[in-house]
Each structure stands twice: as C-alpha cells, then as structure tokens.
FIKOLKE-152862 format. One line per 4 residues: their letters; for each residue x, y, z of C-alpha. Coordinates in steps of 0.02 Angstrom, whole numbers, plus 50000, padded with zeros to 5 digits. Example, Ala and Ser with C-alpha at 12.3 -4.5 7.8 and 13.67 -1.06 7.14 Angstrom:
as) 50615/49775/50390; 50684/49947/50357
***
This chain:
xxxx) 54702/51602/44903; 54888/51560/44879; 54944/51739/44854; 54997/51845/45002
xxxx) 54995/52004/44898; 54901/52049/44740; 54918/52219/44658; 54786/52236/44524
xxxx) 54784/52377/44396; 54865/52511/44504; 54872/52687/44438; 54953/52832/44529
xxxx) 54986/53012/44478; 55054/53160/44574; 54992/53340/44554; 54834/53269/44477
xxxx) 54742/53385/44360; 54885/53511/44355; 55003/53553/44213; 55145/53471/44311
xxxx) 55050/53306/44335; 55167/53156/44337; 55094/52983/44309; 55200/52853/44398
xxxx) 55098/52693/44387; 54992/52647/44236; 54894/52490/44275; 55032/52399/44369
xxxx) 54986/52221/44420; 55086/52095/44521; 55056/51943/44632; 55173/51873/44765
xxxx) 55134/51696/44819; 55149/51631/44996; 55331/51598/45033; 55391/51677/44871
xxxx) 55533/51804/44861; 55514/51922/44714; 55645/52046/44653; 55579/52212/44588
xxxx) 55703/52292/44469; 55685/52468/44399; 55792/52621/44367; 55786/52767/44489
xxxx) 55629/52870/44466; 55530/52729/44385; 55407/52717/44529; 55465/52565/44628
xxxx) 55459/52658/44794; 55283/52716/44753; 55234/52537/44713; 55308/52475/44878
xxxx) 55222/52613/44977; 55054/52566/44901; 55086/52381/44930; 55130/52419/45111
xxxx) 54974/52526/45137; 55075/52684/45165; 54994/52764/45013; 54836/52736/44913
xxxx) 54820/52713/44724; 54711/52824/44616; 54634/52664/44547; 54660/52477/44567
xxxx) 54658/52350/44708; 54781/52299/44843; 54739/52126/44908; 54829/52071/45066
xxxx) 54792/51889/45106; 54635/51906/44999; 54568/52065/45079; 54555/52223/44974
xxxx) 54645/52355/45075; 54653/52495/44945; 54495/52578/45006; 54492/52513/45185
xxxx) 54477/52635/45329; 54628/52708/45418; 54606/52594/45568; 54606/52434/45465
xxxx) 54755/52491/45363; 54853/52539/45519; 54819/52369/45599; 54871/52279/45440
xxxx) 55033/52379/45428; 55074/52344/45609; 55029/52159/45611; 55050/52093/45434
xxxx) 55182/52197/45343; 55366/52222/45379; 55470/52361/45300; 55656/52375/45267
xxxx) 55735/52529/45189; 55907/52572/45120; 55947/52662/45283; 55912/52570/45444
xxxx) 55809/52706/45532; 55842/52627/45702; 55799/52736/45851; 55969/52799/45911
xxxx) 55926/52812/46095; 55878/52628/46109; 55985/52471/46101; 55971/52344/45961
xxxx) 55867/52234/46076; 55750/52376/46123; 55728/52428/45941; 55661/52255/45903
xxxx) 55554/52246/46060; 55467/52413/46030; 55353/52362/45885; 55304/52207/45981
xxxx) 55261/52305/46137; 55158/52425/46031; 55064/52273/45967; 55021/52213/46141
xxxx) 55157/52082/46167; 55220/52062/46345; 55396/52124/46383; 55469/51951/46420
xxxx) 55395/51878/46260; 55455/52028/46158; 55631/52011/46228; 55636/51825/46192
xxxx) 55577/51853/46014; 55703/51993/45987; 55849/51888/46051; 55797/51742/45941
xxxx) 55794/51852/45787; 55963/51930/45829; 56037/51757/45850; 55971/51704/45681
xxxx) 56064/51844/45593; 56222/51824/45697; 56221/51982/45801; 56152/51925/45970
xxxx) 56315/51979/46054; 56274/52158/46001; 56100/52158/46077; 56139/52290/46210
xxxx) 56231/52410/46095; 56151/52566/46025; 56149/52590/45836; 56295/52712/45837
xxxx) 56406/52574/45909; 56360/52451/45771; 56437/52432/45599; 56331/52468/45445
xxxx) 56303/52283/45415; 56253/52255/45596; 56134/52402/45591; 56047/52332/45439
xxxx) 56034/52158/45515; 55950/52234/45666; 55832/52327/45549; 55788/52159/45468
xxxx) 55746/52089/45640; 55639/52239/45683; 55542/52219/45520; 55504/52038/45565
xxxx) 55471/52068/45749; 55282/52049/45736; 55292/51897/45621; 55216/51982/45467
xxxx) 55145/51892/45316; 55236/52007/45195; 55407/52088/45192; 55436/52241/45083
xxxx) 55614/52301/45058; 55677/52452/44961; 55862/52431/44916; 55896/52346/45084
xxxx) 56083/52330/45054; 56107/52482/44942; 56200/52580/45075; 56332/52446/45105
xxxx) 56496/52403/45020; 56488/52252/44902; 56565/52126/45023; 56455/52177/45168
xxxx) 56304/52187/45053; 56325/52006/45001; 56342/51945/45181; 56193/52047/45243
xxxx) 56084/51993/45097; 56126/51811/45133; 56071/51838/45314; 55909/51918/45255
xxxx) 55870/51774/45136; 55906/51646/45271; 55787/51737/45388; 55651/51749/45255
xxxx) 55666/51565/45210; 55664/51510/45392; 55507/51609/45431; 55418/51564/45268
xxxx) 55352/51738/45234; 55327/51820/45064; 55442/51959/45009; 55449/52094/44876
xxxx) 55624/52167/44869; 55672/52315/44760; 55854/52316/44707; 55971/52385/44575
xxxx) 56088/52238/44603; 56055/52107/44470; 56168/51980/44557; 56060/51992/44714
xxxx) 55901/51989/44610; 55956/51827/44528; 55961/51743/44699; 55774/51770/44724
xxxx) 55633/51662/44658; 55579/51778/44519; 55624/51946/44443; 55496/52074/44385
xxxx) 55531/52244/44309; 55439/52408/44321; 55437/52486/44148; 55340/52643/44103
xxxx) 55224/52619/44249; 55185/52436/44220; 55256/52276/44293; 55332/52163/44160
***
C-alpha cells in the first residue's frame, strides 16, 4: 500500500431527509501517496472543509470509505478514530487556534504529553520543530506576543508534534498578507519535505497550489 490516504466514493448530505437537505459530496474519491503533497482547490461552499473533516476522522461520510494507511476508518469505533487522529493525523487551519495561556513551546509539547511522551522528549521535539521553521528564539513567548506569521509557524509545529503520517491543512496561510503568506508557506513545505509525510492542503491561492506535487479540484461534490 503506497497511499497514505484513500477517499473512496464519499457522499455527505446535511439535513438528510428534510426539505432543506444539502448534498455536499457526491461520490468524491481521492488518493494521496506517501510523501505526496496535494493541493485541493475549490470555491467557498464547495465542500472542501467537509472533505478535510472526513479525511481527518472528525466527521463520518454517509457512504464511502476512508482508508488511512490501508485501514478503513469510516466505520471504526470512536476509540480507534480518536487514536488515529491523535497519532497519525495533523491539522492546520486558517487561524492558528493556539492556546493563549501557554507559550509556543508549551503549545507544541501539549499534544505530545497527551500522547504519553515524556516531558524532556516533548520539549526536545518541540524545540527541534521550532528551529526548523526559524522561530526557536520565540519559544517562550505566548501567542499574543507573536506575529501572525510566527503564530502560524508554531501551529505547523504543533500539527507535526506527534509525527503524523498525514497532514491536513485548510487555507493554512489564508489569514496572512501575501508576503508573509509566501514565507510561511515555504517554511511549511520545507517542514513537510524534511519529515516525508503526506499532505492534503486546501487553498484558494493558485500560485501556492502550483508549488505542490499535484492539484485536484472539488467540483459539484466530486474530485476532478
């Protein structure tokens, strides 16, 4: 199995069976190979966030399969899905969602500690990741003291803290100005390439999408 993620025939509707039912996904299928970085391009409201949430086991499809490293997780129990989210999937959103009362270092240590990593090992891992994205000197600052670009770099590090197989990102630089966006995206790509993980990154920015390995589009509920 060379694919980290396989989405097979996903369908998803909201308000099912009601007059206001909205069908978002209509048999969407997609595979992301090991080490591949795929850009997901779609207009607002097309369902890309729904697709990412299903891929990341935050939501379940009405039909279809979600294979993570060859295991069908779509109908797995809550315990198995929670473990997979914690250990094998990293998430990045448009807004950093860092915990404001903790420093950058602590924000990256927390998911590791929750996963059973010792405090010294978690700290060493966090500092290594911060150094890779060029913000190690800001390790002991809280999010409010960081710039937008620094906050998002810390969020990248937190997403990769537990060395996941798969990174899912929803407009990860969409909240930044163009210059900062380019710099932060370059840092993200360097980090992804260095760690060799697979990534599915939703973006409106076609220039950023072109820097990834492949571009797919979500059109009328299907991946094309």
